C-alpha positions in Angstrom: 47.3 118.8 107.7 45.1 116.4 109.9 46.3 112.9 110.6 44.6 109.9 112.4 47.1 108.1 114.3 45.7 104.7 114.9 47.2 102.7 117.8 45.7 99.4 118.8 46.9 97.4 121.7 46.8 93.5 121.6 47.1 91.5 125.1 45.7 88.2 126.4 46.9 87.4 130.0 47.7 84.1 131.5 44.4 83.5 133.7 45.0 81.6 137.0 43.0 78.5 137.1 40.8 77.7 140.0 43.8 76.9 142.2 42.3 75.8 145.8 44.2 75.7 149.0 44.6 72.0 148.5 46.4 72.4 145.4 49.3 74.3 147.1 52.6 72.3 147.9 50.5 69.8 145.4 50.0 70.9 141.9 52.2 73.9 140.9 50.5 74.5 137.7 48.4 77.9 138.4 47.5 79.1 134.4 46.3 75.6 132.9 43.0 74.2 133.4 40.5 71.7 132.0 39.1 72.5 128.6 35.9 73.2 129.6 36.8 75.6 132.3 36.1 79.3 131.1 39.5 80.5 132.5 41.3 78.5 130.0 43.7 80.4 128.4 44.5 78.3 125.2 40.5 78.4 124.8 40.1 82.2 125.7 42.8 83.0 123.3 41.5 80.6 120.2 38.2 82.5 120.1 39.4 85.9 120.3 41.4 85.1 117.3 38.4 83.6 115.7 36.2 86.1 116.7 38.9 89.4 116.4 42.4 88.7 115.6 41.8 87.1 112.0 39.4 88.7 110.9 40.7 92.0 111.6 43.8 91.1 110.6 42.2 90.4 107.1 40.1 93.7 106.8 43.8 95.6 107.8 45.5 94.0 105.3 43.5 94.7 102.6 43.3 98.3 103.4 46.8 98.6 103.7 47.3 97.3 100.2 44.3 99.4 98.7 45.2 102.5 100.8 48.9 103.6 100.4 48.5 106.4 103.1 47.0 104.0 105.6 49.1 103.0 108.4 48.8 102.0 112.0 50.8 101.4 115.3 50.5 98.3 117.2 51.5 96.9 120.9 51.4 93.3 121.5 52.5 92.1 125.1 55.0 89.4 125.2 52.5 86.9 126.8 50.1 87.2 124.1 53.2 86.9 121.5 54.1 83.9 123.6 50.4 82.3 123.6 50.0 82.7 119.7 53.3 81.1 119.2 52.7 78.2 120.8 48.7 78.1 120.2 47.6 79.8 117.0 51.0 80.2 115.1 48.5 81.4 112.1 47.5 84.2 113.9 50.8 84.7 114.7 51.8 84.7 110.8 48.2 86.7 110.0 50.0 89.6 112.2 53.1 89.3 110.7 51.9 90.1 107.3 50.5 93.2 108.6 54.4 94.0 109.8 55.7 93.2 106.6 53.9 95.7 104.9 56.2 98.5 106.4 53.4 100.4 107.4 52.3 99.0 110.8 54.6 100.0 113.5 55.8 97.8 116.5 55.6 100.3 120.0 57.8 98.7 123.1 56.2 97.9 126.6 57.0 95.3 129.3 56.8 91.8 128.0 54.5 90.7 131.2 52.1 93.4 130.7 53.3 94.4 134.4 53.3 97.2 136.8 56.9 96.9 137.5 57.9 100.3 136.9 56.1 101.3 139.9 57.6 98.6 142.2 60.8 97.5 140.8 62.8 99.6 138.3 65.1 96.6 138.2 62.6 93.9 137.1 60.8 96.9 134.6 64.1 97.3 132.4 64.0 93.4 132.3 60.9 93.1 130.8 61.3 95.9 128.4 64.2 94.2 127.2 62.4 90.8 127.0 60.3 92.5 125.0 62.4 93.9 122.4 63.8 90.2 122.4 60.8 88.9 121.0 59.7 91.5 119.2 63.2 91.1 117.3 62.9 87.4 117.2 59.5 87.2 115.5 59.4 90.3 113.3 62.8 90.7 112.7 62.5 94.4 114.1 65.2 95.4 116.3 64.3 98.8 117.2 61.1 100.2 118.7 61.0 103.9 118.8 58.0 104.3 120.8 56.9 103.5 124.1 53.7 102.8 126.0 53.8 101.6 129.8 51.4 99.3 130.8 47.9 100.6 130.9 48.9 103.7 129.9 50.3 104.3 133.2 52.0 107.7 132.8 53.6 110.2 134.8 57.0 112.7 134.1 59.0 109.8 135.7 58.1 107.8 132.9 58.7 110.2 130.6 62.2 110.9 131.9 63.2 106.8 131.7 61.4 106.7 128.3 63.9 109.9 127.0 66.8 108.5 128.5 66.1 105.1 127.2 66.1 106.6 123.6 62.5 106.6 122.5 61.1 109.3 120.6 57.4 109.4 121.8 55.4 108.1 124.5 51.8 107.4 124.7 49.2 108.6 127.6 45.7 109.0 128.1 44.1 112.8 127.1 41.9 113.2 130.2 40.2 116.7 130.3 40.9 117.5 133.7 44.6 117.0 133.6 44.6 119.2 130.1 41.8 122.0 131.4 41.3 124.0 128.3 43.9 122.0 126.2 42.7 119.6 123.4 44.3 116.2 123.1 44.7 116.5 119.6 48.0 118.0 119.4 51.6 116.6 120.0 53.1 117.5 122.9 56.3 117.6 125.5 56.5 115.8 128.4 57.3 118.1 131.5 61.1 118.4 132.3 62.0 116.6 129.0 64.0 117.9 125.7 63.9 114.9 123.2 60.6 113.0 123.0 57.4 113.5 122.4 53.7 112.7 124.5 50.8 111.4 122.0 47.2 111.6 124.3 44.3 109.5 123.7 41.5 111.5 122.6 39.3 109.0 124.5 36.1 110.8 123.5 36.5 109.6 120.0 38.2 106.2 121.1 35.2 105.4 123.3 32.9 106.1 120.5 34.1 103.2 119.0 35.5 101.0 121.5 32.5 101.3 124.2 29.6 102.9 122.5 29.2 101.8 118.8 27.2 98.8 119.3 25.0 100.7 122.0 21.6 101.2 120.2 20.9 104.0 123.4 23.5 106.2 122.8 22.4 109.3 120.8 24.8 109.2 118.2 23.7 105.4 117.2 24.6 104.1 114.4 27.9 105.4 114.5 28.9 105.4 110.4 32.3 106.1 108.8 31.4 109.4 107.1 29.2 110.5 110.4 33.0 110.3 112.2 35.1 111.7 109.7 32.8 114.6 109.5 33.7 114.9 113.4 37.3 115.1 113.1 36.9 117.2 110.4 34.9 120.1 112.2 38.2 120.5 114.5 39.7 123.5 112.1 42.8 123.5 114.3 43.9 119.7 115.3 46.7 118.2 114.0 46.2 114.8 115.2 43.4 112.6 116.4 44.8 110.0 118.9 42.5 106.8 118.6 44.0 104.4 121.1 42.2 101.5 122.0 42.2 97.4 122.5 42.7 95.5 119.7 39.5 93.1 120.6 37.3 96.1 119.9 37.0 94.9 116.6 35.1 91.7 116.8 35.2 90.7 120.6 34.3 93.4 122.5 31.8 94.7 119.6 30.7 92.1 117.7 31.0 91.7 114.2 26.9 91.8 113.8 27.1 95.4 115.4 29.2 96.6 112.0 32.7 97.5 113.7 34.6 95.9 111.0 32.8 97.5 108.1 33.2 100.6 109.8 36.9 100.0 110.0 36.9 99.1 106.1 35.2 102.3 105.3 37.1 104.4 107.7 40.1 105.2 105.1 38.1 105.6 102.2 36.3 108.6 104.2 38.8 110.1 105.4 41.4 110.1 102.9 38.5 111.7 100.3 39.4 115.0 102.1 42.5 116.9 100.7 44.9 117.7 103.8 43.8 114.3 105.5 46.1 111.3 106.3 47.2 108.5 108.5 50.3 108.4 110.7 52.0 106.0 113.1 52.9 107.2 116.4 56.8 108.1 115.7 55.4 109.1 112.4 53.5 112.0 114.2 56.2 112.5 116.7 58.6 113.7 113.7 56.2 115.4 111.8 54.2 117.6 114.0 55.8 119.9 116.3 54.7 119.6 120.0 52.8 123.0 121.1 53.6 122.8 124.6 54.4 120.7 128.0 52.4 118.1 129.7 53.3 117.9 133.3 51.9 114.7 135.2 52.9 114.7 138.8 50.6 111.9 139.7 50.1 108.6 137.5 47.0 108.6 135.0 46.1 105.6 133.6 43.2 104.9 130.6 41.0 102.7 133.3 37.8 104.0 135.1 36.5 107.4 136.1 39.6 108.5 138.5 42.2 107.5 135.7 44.6 106.5 138.0 46.0 103.1 139.4 43.0 102.4 141.7 41.7 100.0 139.1 44.5 97.9 139.9 45.5 99.0 143.6 42.5 100.8 144.8 41.9 98.5 147.8 43.5 96.3 150.2 43.7 92.8 148.3 44.9 94.5 145.7 47.8 96.3 147.1 48.2 93.2 149.4 49.1 90.9 146.6 50.8 92.7 144.5 53.2 94.1 147.4 53.6 90.6 148.8 54.2 89.2 145.1 57.2 91.8 144.6 59.0 91.2 148.1 59.9 87.9 146.4 61.7 89.4 143.9 65.2 89.4 145.7 65.6 86.0 147.4 63.8 84.6 143.4 66.3 85.9 141.2 69.2 84.7 143.8 67.8 80.8 142.9 68.4 81.8 139.5 65.6 78.9 138.9 63.9 79.8 135.5 60.5 78.0 136.3 60.0 80.3 139.6 60.8 83.3 137.9 58.8 82.4 135.0 56.0 81.5 136.9 56.4 85.1 139.1 56.5 87.2 136.0 53.3 85.6 135.0 51.6 86.7 138.2 52.6 90.3 137.9 50.5 90.5 134.8 47.8 93.5 135.3 44.8 91.6 135.1 45.2 89.6 138.0 45.1 92.5 140.1 42.6 94.5 137.6 39.9 91.1 138.7 40.1 92.2 142.2 38.5 95.7 142.3 35.4 95.7 144.1 33.8 99.6 142.6 30.8 99.9 141.4 28.4 101.0 138.7 29.8 101.5 135.3 33.6 101.0 136.2 32.3 97.9 138.4 30.4 96.6 135.1 33.6 96.9 132.8 35.9 94.7 135.6 33.4 92.2 135.8 33.1 91.8 132.0 36.7 91.1 131.4 36.9 89.0 134.7 37.0 85.0 134.4 35.7 84.8 138.0 32.1 84.8 139.8 33.9 87.6 141.8 36.6 89.9 143.2 37.4 88.2 146.0 37.5 84.7 143.8 40.1 86.7 141.7 42.0 87.1 145.1 42.0 83.7 146.5 43.4 82.1 143.6 46.0 84.5 143.2 46.7 84.2 147.2 47.0 80.5 146.7 49.4 80.6 144.0 51.6 83.1 145.5 51.5 81.0 148.5 52.6 77.8 146.4 55.4 80.1 144.6 56.5 80.7 148.1 56.9 77.3 149.4 58.5 76.4 146.5 61.2 78.8 147.4 61.4 77.4 150.7 62.1 74.2 149.8 64.9 75.4 147.4 66.9 76.6 150.7 65.2 80.1 150.6 64.6 81.6 153.9 61.6 83.6 153.9 
């Protein structure tokens, strides 16, 4: 049996508005701004929903009704769910319809899409619990069986935590320099664990859809579903093809005019017409496919940039200074027990803020710039640090000595 394991990640941050030094101490609203600004979070959410979420959800719902063998896994950040609930309840309902089919699995993660695992175990656990709570409240799902850390940030310690927390599987990047001669098209076990499986993104195949699909200069353009299914069929010994990508691939990063939604609609037909082919959720793959070996990941692995490490978020002094300063506020902030302050502090933890500060060049730099609402990484840093200093001053006003 050969299985496509389709996992899509849905996330939109609360972007920091143009927050100048003159706002510090006066205006404490870091995340809202004039509707006409490109940074406006509600405007961006509704645009992405119109271009990606709604048409893709409609397409997926039809596929789930048409093909009983079709299924997929989704992870949705807590901050994304907050925005959908507040500004786009119809879009949230369209996601609920997918989950209600019983063949769309929800995956656990941090509520605020943060890198808290590497800075505060206590805050990390809190955010994981917060994410479980919103999933249960909105989708009536009391359990998530699979975990993905923010940005697929993974190492042996993350796997050990996930096993101890009771998860059946965890996701990571199937990076060639790490795997060596091995293939990501199998299920593995994290080194040092006994009861948890590891599924690795096949980034070559995933990026064919997520990044190269609409590139007319690509030697394989146009990518059709029958061609793609044939590529997968050629790997005679593979058990699972883990296609992990952002949900916004469909309609936003790759516009509908590229044919990407038609590709999605046709893929199940082309894949399932061959006997021995199916789709699996991540947890089903973990339950039904035996691990072929262990993968040992000492240094943190992510799914971003050429290095596949944390340098996309903490690779320069601006990024490190800002994230370390933010987490230094944790203990005195929590002692205040002021929800408004804590909520702003957690929204500032979202990894996107630090991603926008990256100063890499060439293709990696182009990707960072594509996602950023700011003119430059330095603008991202200035806006963040102004918000940080205002948060800090609010704490001092509450009687905290820093």
